[in-house]
C-alpha positions as CSV (number, residue, x, y, z in Angstrom):
1,M,-1.2,-111.8,-78.1
2,A,2.2,-113.3,-79.0
3,S,3.9,-109.9,-78.4
4,Q,2.4,-109.8,-74.9
5,V,3.8,-113.3,-74.1
6,T,7.2,-112.2,-75.4
7,K,7.0,-109.0,-73.3
8,V,6.3,-111.1,-70.1
9,I,9.1,-113.5,-70.8
10,H,11.5,-110.6,-71.5
11,R,10.5,-108.9,-68.2
12,C,11.0,-112.1,-66.3
13,D,14.5,-112.4,-67.7
14,E,15.2,-108.8,-66.6
15,A,13.8,-109.6,-63.1
16,Q,16.3,-112.4,-62.6
17,E,19.0,-109.8,-62.6
18,T,17.3,-106.9,-60.8
19,Q,15.0,-108.8,-58.4
20,K,12.2,-106.4,-59.6
21,L,9.4,-108.0,-61.7
22,D,7.6,-105.4,-63.8
23,L,4.6,-106.9,-65.5
24,S,2.7,-103.7,-65.7
25,E,0.6,-103.0,-68.9
26,C,0.9,-106.6,-70.2
27,Q,-2.9,-107.1,-70.5
28,L,-2.8,-109.9,-67.9
29,M,-6.0,-111.3,-66.6
30,Q,-4.0,-113.3,-63.9
31,V,-0.4,-114.1,-63.1
32,P,0.5,-116.7,-65.6
33,D,1.8,-120.1,-64.2
34,A,4.8,-119.7,-66.5
35,V,5.8,-116.6,-64.5
36,Y,6.0,-118.7,-61.3
37,H,8.1,-121.2,-63.1
38,L,10.4,-118.6,-64.7
39,M,10.9,-116.9,-61.4
40,R,11.3,-120.0,-59.2
41,N,15.1,-119.4,-58.5
42,T,14.8,-115.6,-58.2
43,E,14.4,-113.8,-54.8
44,L,12.0,-111.1,-56.0
45,K,11.9,-107.9,-53.9
46,T,9.3,-105.9,-55.9
47,C,6.5,-106.9,-58.1
48,D,4.5,-104.5,-60.3
49,L,1.3,-105.9,-61.8
50,S,-0.3,-102.5,-62.3
51,C,-2.4,-101.5,-65.4
52,N,-3.7,-105.0,-66.3
53,V,-7.1,-106.6,-66.0
54,I,-6.4,-108.8,-63.1
55,K,-9.5,-109.8,-61.0
56,K,-7.7,-111.8,-58.3
57,I,-4.4,-112.8,-56.9
58,P,-4.2,-116.5,-56.1
59,P,-3.1,-117.8,-52.7
60,K,0.0,-119.4,-54.2
61,F,1.3,-115.9,-55.1
62,A,2.4,-115.4,-51.5
63,V,4.1,-118.8,-51.4
64,K,5.9,-118.4,-54.6
65,F,7.0,-114.8,-54.1
66,S,7.5,-114.8,-50.3
67,L,10.3,-112.2,-50.2
68,I,8.5,-109.4,-51.9
69,T,8.4,-106.1,-49.9
70,D,6.7,-103.9,-52.5
71,L,3.6,-105.0,-54.4
72,N,1.8,-102.8,-56.9
73,L,-1.7,-104.0,-57.9
74,S,-3.1,-100.6,-58.9
75,H,-5.3,-100.1,-62.0
76,N,-6.7,-103.6,-62.2
77,Q,-10.2,-105.0,-61.5
78,M,-9.6,-106.5,-58.1
79,S,-12.2,-106.6,-55.3
80,K,-10.4,-108.9,-52.7
81,L,-7.1,-110.1,-51.6
82,P,-6.1,-113.6,-50.4
83,D,-5.5,-114.0,-46.7
84,E,-2.1,-115.6,-47.6
85,L,-0.7,-112.1,-48.4
86,A,-0.4,-111.7,-44.6
87,D,2.5,-114.1,-44.8
88,L,4.5,-111.7,-46.9
89,A,7.0,-109.1,-45.5
90,L,5.3,-106.4,-47.6
91,E,6.3,-102.9,-46.6
92,R,4.4,-101.1,-49.4
93,L,1.1,-102.2,-51.0
94,D,-0.7,-100.3,-53.8
95,I,-4.3,-101.5,-54.5
96,S,-5.5,-98.1,-55.8
97,H,-7.8,-97.8,-58.8
98,N,-9.5,-101.2,-58.4
99,S,-13.0,-102.4,-57.5
100,F,-12.7,-102.8,-53.7
101,T,-15.9,-102.0,-51.8
102,T,-14.4,-102.7,-48.4
103,L,-10.8,-102.4,-47.3
104,P,-9.5,-106.0,-47.1
105,Q,-8.8,-107.0,-43.5
106,V,-5.7,-108.9,-44.5
107,V,-3.9,-105.5,-44.9
108,F,-4.0,-105.1,-41.1
109,K,-2.5,-108.6,-40.6
110,M,0.7,-107.8,-42.6
111,P,3.3,-107.4,-39.9
112,K,5.7,-105.1,-41.8
113,L,3.3,-103.0,-44.0
114,R,4.2,-99.3,-43.7
115,Q,2.4,-97.8,-46.7
116,L,-1.1,-98.8,-48.0
117,Y,-2.5,-97.0,-51.1
118,A,-6.2,-97.8,-51.5
119,N,-7.4,-94.6,-53.0
120,N,-9.7,-94.4,-56.0
121,N,-11.7,-97.6,-55.3
122,S,-15.4,-98.0,-54.4
123,I,-14.7,-98.5,-50.7
124,I,-17.8,-97.5,-48.7
125,E,-16.8,-99.3,-45.4
126,V,-13.7,-99.9,-43.4
127,E,-14.0,-102.3,-40.4
128,S,-12.8,-99.6,-38.1
129,D,-13.0,-100.7,-34.5
130,E,-9.6,-99.8,-33.1
131,K,-8.6,-103.5,-32.5
132,T,-9.2,-104.3,-36.2
133,I,-7.2,-101.4,-37.6
134,K,-4.3,-101.6,-35.2
135,S,-0.9,-102.1,-36.8
136,E,2.5,-101.5,-35.3
137,S,4.2,-100.9,-38.6
138,L,1.7,-98.8,-40.6
139,E,2.7,-95.2,-41.3
140,L,0.3,-94.2,-44.1
141,V,-3.1,-95.4,-45.3
142,D,-4.5,-93.5,-48.3
143,L,-8.2,-93.8,-48.7
144,R,-8.8,-90.7,-50.8
145,N,-11.5,-90.7,-53.5
146,N,-13.6,-93.5,-52.1
147,P,-17.4,-93.2,-51.4
148,L,-17.1,-93.9,-47.7
149,T,-20.5,-93.9,-45.9
150,P,-21.0,-90.8,-43.6
151,Q,-20.8,-93.1,-40.5
152,C,-17.6,-94.8,-41.7
153,Y,-16.0,-91.4,-42.5
154,D,-16.9,-90.0,-39.1
155,R,-15.6,-93.1,-37.3
156,L,-12.3,-93.0,-39.2
157,R,-11.9,-89.2,-38.6
158,G,-12.5,-89.7,-34.9
159,A,-10.4,-92.9,-34.4
160,K,-7.2,-92.9,-32.5
161,L,-4.8,-94.3,-35.0
162,H,-1.0,-94.8,-34.9
163,F,-0.6,-93.9,-38.6
164,H,-1.4,-91.1,-41.0
165,L,-4.8,-91.6,-42.7
166,E,-5.5,-89.7,-45.9
167,L,-9.2,-89.0,-46.6
168,S,-10.8,-86.8,-49.2
169,E,-13.2,-84.1,-47.8
170,R,-16.6,-85.7,-47.6
171,V,-19.1,-84.1,-49.9
172,Q,-22.7,-84.2,-48.7
173,E,-24.9,-86.1,-51.1
174,D,-28.1,-84.4,-52.4
175,W,-30.3,-87.0,-50.6
176,E,-28.6,-86.1,-47.3
177,D,-29.6,-82.4,-47.5
178,L,-33.0,-82.3,-45.8
179,T,-33.5,-78.5,-46.5
180,I,-34.3,-79.1,-50.2
């Protein structure tokens, strides 16, 4: 445990020079309060929290790290995002390999978001009326390897979107095959 604390402190020191905070693979269950304190005078541009065991990001994250444009939350245990993330100028957000069952609506409220990686979750539904998933800035949304419902899959495939949507080919479940 002490080595992980040292690792976090060392990486915070590095970030003060690079403006890139890399706390990946630190066995974090949350963003420690000490990190907010250590980074208080640093204008972070990127934050990598991947490969931890984080279940949620607190609302204060968006307040403390308001200049971040690239946030990597992949390979954690998250199932929701705070609405306050809409206040960030994020251009790239990676929430892949988590526990999301629906695509968080806050992602469509991020004014500068260009790339969203939400592949390899447990997403079965996306609120997909065209008003909800409208975004002027989005260029790419990756939803591959999610168990989308047949209705959601068809709706997304048929929607008129202003961004590239990546979906895996839908495999018909055994229970859907009425010829058996």
